[in-house]
C-alpha positions as a Markdown table, in Angstrom:
| # | Residue | x | y | z |
|---|---|---|---|---|
| 1 | Met | -20.0 | 24.7 | 13.9 |
| 2 | Lys | -19.0 | 23.7 | 17.4 |
| 3 | Arg | -17.2 | 26.7 | 18.2 |
| 4 | Ile | -19.9 | 29.1 | 16.5 |
| 5 | Lys | -22.3 | 27.8 | 19.0 |
| 6 | Gln | -20.2 | 29.0 | 21.8 |
| 7 | Tyr | -20.8 | 32.8 | 20.4 |
| 8 | Tyr | -24.3 | 32.4 | 20.4 |
| 9 | Leu | -24.5 | 35.6 | 22.4 |
| 10 | Ser | -22.4 | 37.7 | 20.2 |
| 11 | Ile | -24.6 | 36.2 | 17.2 |
| 12 | Thr | -27.7 | 37.1 | 19.1 |
| 13 | Val | -26.7 | 40.4 | 19.7 |
| 14 | Leu | -25.8 | 41.3 | 16.5 |
| 15 | Ile | -29.0 | 39.8 | 14.5 |
| 16 | Phe | -31.1 | 42.0 | 17.2 |
| 17 | Gln | -29.0 | 45.0 | 16.6 |
| 18 | Leu | -29.8 | 44.6 | 12.8 |
| 19 | Ile | -33.6 | 44.1 | 13.5 |
| 20 | Val | -33.9 | 47.4 | 15.7 |
| 21 | Ser | -31.9 | 49.3 | 13.4 |
| 22 | Ala | -34.4 | 48.0 | 10.7 |
| 23 | Arg | -37.4 | 49.0 | 12.6 |
| 24 | Phe | -36.0 | 52.5 | 13.5 |
| 25 | Ile | -34.9 | 53.3 | 9.9 |
| 26 | Leu | -38.4 | 52.1 | 8.6 |
| 27 | Ser | -40.2 | 54.0 | 11.1 |
| 28 | Leu | -37.9 | 57.4 | 10.9 |
| 29 | Gly | -36.3 | 57.3 | 7.6 |
| 30 | Met | -32.6 | 57.0 | 6.7 |
| 31 | Asp | -31.6 | 60.8 | 7.4 |
| 32 | Tyr | -32.8 | 61.1 | 10.6 |
| 33 | Lys | -30.0 | 62.0 | 12.8 |
| 34 | Ile | -28.7 | 60.0 | 15.8 |
| 35 | Pro | -25.8 | 60.8 | 18.1 |
| 36 | Thr | -22.5 | 59.0 | 17.5 |
| 37 | His | -19.9 | 60.6 | 19.7 |
| 38 | Trp | -19.8 | 62.0 | 23.3 |
| 39 | Asn | -17.0 | 64.1 | 24.4 |
| 40 | Ile | -15.2 | 64.0 | 28.2 |
| 41 | Lys | -17.9 | 66.2 | 29.5 |
| 42 | Gly | -20.5 | 63.8 | 28.6 |
| 43 | Glu | -22.1 | 66.1 | 25.8 |
| 44 | Ile | -23.1 | 64.8 | 22.5 |
| 45 | Asp | -20.7 | 66.3 | 19.7 |
| 46 | Gly | -21.2 | 64.0 | 17.1 |
| 47 | Trp | -24.2 | 63.1 | 14.6 |
| 48 | Met | -24.8 | 61.2 | 11.7 |
| 49 | Pro | -28.0 | 60.1 | 9.6 |
| 50 | Leu | -29.5 | 57.1 | 10.8 |
| 51 | Gly | -28.6 | 55.0 | 7.7 |
| 52 | Asn | -24.8 | 55.8 | 8.0 |
| 53 | Gly | -24.7 | 55.7 | 12.0 |
| 54 | Ser | -26.4 | 52.2 | 12.0 |
| 55 | Leu | -24.0 | 50.9 | 9.3 |
| 56 | Leu | -20.9 | 52.0 | 11.5 |
| 57 | Phe | -22.1 | 50.8 | 14.8 |
| 58 | Ile | -23.0 | 47.3 | 12.9 |
| 59 | Gly | -19.9 | 47.1 | 11.1 |
| 60 | Leu | -17.8 | 48.0 | 14.0 |
| 61 | Asn | -19.7 | 45.3 | 16.2 |
| 62 | Leu | -19.2 | 42.8 | 13.6 |
| 63 | Phe | -15.6 | 43.8 | 13.2 |
| 64 | Val | -14.7 | 42.9 | 16.8 |
| 65 | Phe | -16.9 | 39.8 | 16.7 |
| 66 | Leu | -14.5 | 38.6 | 13.8 |
| 67 | Leu | -11.3 | 39.6 | 15.3 |
| 68 | Leu | -12.2 | 37.5 | 18.2 |
| 69 | Phe | -13.8 | 34.7 | 16.7 |
| 70 | Leu | -10.8 | 34.3 | 14.1 |
| 71 | Leu | -8.2 | 34.5 | 16.6 |
| 72 | Pro | -7.3 | 31.0 | 16.2 |
| 73 | Tyr | -6.2 | 31.7 | 12.4 |
| 74 | Tyr | -4.0 | 34.6 | 12.9 |
| 75 | Ser | -2.7 | 34.5 | 16.9 |
| 76 | Pro | 0.5 | 32.9 | 17.4 |
| 77 | Lys | -0.3 | 32.4 | 21.0 |
| 78 | Tyr | -3.5 | 30.6 | 20.3 |
| 79 | Lys | -2.3 | 27.1 | 19.9 |
| 80 | Val | -0.3 | 27.2 | 23.1 |
| 81 | Gln | -3.2 | 27.9 | 25.3 |
| 82 | Glu | -6.1 | 26.7 | 23.4 |
| 83 | Glu | -8.3 | 25.4 | 26.2 |
| 84 | Arg | -8.1 | 28.7 | 28.0 |
| 85 | Phe | -8.7 | 30.8 | 24.8 |
| 86 | Glu | -11.8 | 28.7 | 23.8 |
| 87 | Lys | -13.2 | 29.1 | 27.4 |
| 88 | Ile | -12.8 | 32.9 | 27.6 |
| 89 | Met | -13.0 | 34.2 | 24.2 |
| 90 | Pro | -16.7 | 33.6 | 23.7 |
| 91 | Gln | -17.4 | 35.3 | 26.9 |
| 92 | Phe | -15.3 | 38.4 | 26.1 |
| 93 | Ala | -16.6 | 38.6 | 22.5 |
| 94 | Gly | -20.2 | 38.5 | 24.1 |
| 95 | Ile | -19.7 | 41.3 | 26.7 |
| 96 | Ile | -18.0 | 43.6 | 24.0 |
| 97 | Thr | -20.8 | 42.9 | 21.2 |
| 98 | Phe | -23.6 | 43.2 | 23.8 |
| 99 | Phe | -22.5 | 46.8 | 24.9 |
| 100 | Phe | -21.7 | 48.0 | 21.6 |
| 101 | Gly | -25.0 | 47.0 | 20.5 |
| 102 | Leu | -26.7 | 48.7 | 23.5 |
| 103 | Ile | -24.9 | 51.8 | 23.0 |
| 104 | His | -26.0 | 51.8 | 19.4 |
| 105 | Ile | -30.0 | 51.2 | 20.4 |
| 106 | Tyr | -29.5 | 53.4 | 23.3 |
| 107 | Ser | -28.5 | 56.1 | 20.6 |
| 108 | Met | -31.4 | 55.6 | 18.3 |
| 109 | Tyr | -33.8 | 55.8 | 21.4 |
| 110 | Leu | -31.8 | 59.0 | 22.5 |
| 111 | Ala | -32.5 | 60.6 | 19.1 |
| 112 | Lys | -36.2 | 59.9 | 19.1 |
| 113 | Tyr | -36.3 | 60.6 | 22.9 |
| 114 | Pro | -34.0 | 63.1 | 23.8 |
| 115 | Phe | -35.3 | 63.8 | 27.2 |
| 116 | Leu | -34.1 | 60.4 | 28.2 |
| 117 | Asp | -30.8 | 61.9 | 29.0 |
| 118 | Asp | -31.8 | 65.1 | 30.5 |
| 119 | Lys | -31.6 | 64.1 | 34.4 |
| 120 | Asn | -29.1 | 61.4 | 34.2 |
| 121 | Asn | -26.3 | 60.5 | 31.9 |
| 122 | Tyr | -27.3 | 57.1 | 31.2 |
| 123 | Met | -24.3 | 56.5 | 28.8 |
| 124 | Leu | -22.0 | 56.6 | 31.5 |
| 125 | Ala | -23.9 | 53.8 | 33.3 |
| 126 | Ile | -23.6 | 52.0 | 30.1 |
| 127 | Ile | -20.0 | 52.4 | 29.8 |
| 128 | Gly | -19.3 | 51.7 | 33.4 |
| 129 | Ile | -21.1 | 48.5 | 33.5 |
| 130 | Met | -19.4 | 47.4 | 30.7 |
| 131 | Phe | -15.8 | 48.0 | 32.3 |
| 132 | Met | -17.0 | 46.4 | 35.3 |
| 133 | Ala | -18.0 | 43.2 | 33.1 |
| 134 | Ile | -14.4 | 43.4 | 31.1 |
| 135 | Gly | -12.6 | 43.8 | 34.5 |
| 136 | Asn | -14.1 | 40.5 | 35.8 |
| 137 | Leu | -12.5 | 38.7 | 33.0 |
| 138 | Leu | -9.2 | 40.4 | 32.4 |
| 139 | Pro | -7.3 | 38.3 | 34.6 |
| 140 | Lys | -8.4 | 35.0 | 32.7 |
| 141 | Ile | -7.3 | 36.4 | 29.3 |
| 142 | Pro | -4.2 | 34.3 | 28.4 |
| 143 | Gln | -1.3 | 36.3 | 26.6 |
| 144 | Asn | -1.8 | 37.3 | 23.3 |
| 145 | Phe | -1.4 | 40.3 | 20.9 |
| 146 | Phe | -5.1 | 41.4 | 20.1 |
| 147 | Ala | -7.1 | 41.3 | 23.5 |
| 148 | Gly | -6.3 | 42.6 | 27.1 |
| 149 | Ile | -3.6 | 45.0 | 28.2 |
| 150 | Arg | -1.1 | 44.7 | 25.4 |
| 151 | Thr | 1.8 | 46.8 | 26.3 |
| 152 | Pro | 5.5 | 45.8 | 25.4 |
| 153 | Trp | 5.9 | 45.1 | 28.9 |
| 154 | Thr | 3.0 | 42.7 | 29.5 |
| 155 | Leu | 3.9 | 41.0 | 26.0 |
| 156 | Ser | 7.5 | 40.5 | 27.3 |
| 157 | Ser | 6.7 | 37.6 | 29.8 |
| 158 | Glu | 3.8 | 35.5 | 31.0 |
| 159 | Glu | 4.4 | 36.6 | 34.8 |
| 160 | Asn | 4.2 | 40.3 | 33.6 |
| 161 | Trp | 1.0 | 39.7 | 31.9 |
| 162 | Arg | -0.5 | 37.4 | 34.6 |
| 163 | Lys | 0.1 | 40.3 | 37.5 |
| 164 | Ser | -0.6 | 43.4 | 35.3 |
| 165 | His | -4.2 | 41.9 | 34.3 |
| 166 | Arg | -5.0 | 40.9 | 37.9 |
| 167 | Ile | -4.3 | 44.5 | 39.0 |
| 168 | Gly | -6.1 | 45.8 | 35.9 |
| 169 | Gly | -9.3 | 43.6 | 36.4 |
| 170 | Arg | -9.6 | 45.3 | 39.9 |
| 171 | Ser | -8.7 | 48.9 | 38.5 |
| 172 | Phe | -11.3 | 48.4 | 35.7 |
| 173 | Val | -14.0 | 47.1 | 38.2 |
| 174 | Phe | -13.2 | 50.2 | 40.4 |
| 175 | Gly | -13.3 | 52.9 | 37.6 |
| 176 | Gly | -16.6 | 51.1 | 36.1 |
| 177 | Ile | -18.2 | 51.5 | 39.8 |
| 178 | Val | -17.1 | 55.4 | 39.9 |
| 179 | Val | -18.5 | 55.7 | 36.5 |
| 180 | Val | -22.1 | 54.1 | 37.1 |
| 181 | Phe | -22.2 | 55.9 | 40.5 |
| 182 | Ala | -21.5 | 59.4 | 38.7 |
| 183 | Ser | -24.5 | 58.3 | 36.3 |
| 184 | Phe | -26.8 | 58.6 | 39.1 |
| 185 | Phe | -26.1 | 62.4 | 39.6 |
| 186 | Pro | -27.8 | 65.3 | 38.0 |
| 187 | Asn | -26.5 | 65.1 | 34.1 |
| 188 | Asp | -24.1 | 68.2 | 34.2 |
| 189 | Lys | -20.4 | 68.8 | 32.8 |
| 190 | Ser | -18.6 | 68.8 | 36.2 |
| 191 | Thr | -19.7 | 65.3 | 37.2 |
| 192 | Ser | -19.0 | 63.7 | 33.7 |
| 193 | Met | -15.4 | 65.2 | 33.8 |
| 194 | Ile | -14.6 | 63.9 | 37.4 |
| 195 | Ala | -15.9 | 60.5 | 36.5 |
| 196 | Phe | -13.9 | 60.7 | 33.2 |
| 197 | Ile | -10.7 | 61.6 | 35.0 |
| 198 | Ile | -10.9 | 59.0 | 37.8 |
| 199 | Phe | -11.7 | 56.3 | 35.2 |
| 200 | Met | -8.9 | 57.5 | 33.0 |
| 201 | Ile | -6.6 | 56.9 | 35.9 |
| 202 | Cys | -7.8 | 53.4 | 36.5 |
| 203 | Ala | -7.6 | 52.7 | 33.0 |
| 204 | Leu | -4.0 | 53.4 | 32.4 |
| 205 | Phe | -2.8 | 52.4 | 36.0 |
| 206 | Pro | -2.3 | 48.7 | 34.9 |
| 207 | Val | -0.2 | 49.9 | 32.1 |
| 208 | Leu | 2.1 | 52.0 | 34.8 |
| 209 | Tyr | 2.0 | 49.0 | 37.0 |
| 210 | Ser | 3.3 | 46.7 | 33.8 |
| 211 | Phe | 5.9 | 49.0 | 33.2 |
| 212 | Ile | 7.0 | 49.0 | 37.0 |
| 213 | Ile | 7.0 | 45.3 | 37.0 |
| 214 | Phe | 9.2 | 45.2 | 34.0 |
| 215 | Lys | 11.7 | 47.4 | 35.3 |
| 216 | Lys | 11.6 | 45.3 | 38.5 |
| 217 | Tyr | 11.8 | 41.7 | 37.3 |
| 218 | Gly | 12.9 | 42.4 | 33.9 |
| 219 | Asp | 11.5 | 39.9 | 31.0 |
| 220 | Glu | 11.6 | 36.7 | 33.1 |
| 221 | Lys | 9.1 | 34.2 | 31.8 |
């Protein structure tokens, strides 16, 4: 019971997400189409009926929450650094579920009010802020197999994990800032494409960095 209270933000988000979904379903109907996928140009290229789409979004969010909440029961690394995990995982779960829920709610409003995305790509802003928040937490995540920058090299040593996540945190924050900045420009394909390319470089750089550290220091603990 004590642990579940630490995850109050995630649980609140899931309940709110369920309530808002029910409201939209009752007012619009199960077959009303909502966007469920955006391509690298920032264009919506996937739609689903409101009922199925809501089930997908809520199910995904619930799965992520359970994956992080149940970490003590399946992670061999958890007991080694239990105090650090107990401090950081509720925050990490809260951020992920909050932004996944926000994307779901935004998609429902976007289906009902499509003009919301005419001038600015607010989805870029949501994703950018999410990665800035994750970037701030990355350096605090203990070594594990399920959350963080999990490469063969970061998992090979604590030192590699620590250095890669410190760099990864800065890289994620910078990439998030670029994406948020791009959302203020007129919503066009070139802006979204440039923002996506820069963001992918920032997201993949920590992976390359972990390999460089591994080649330099090997698998020293």
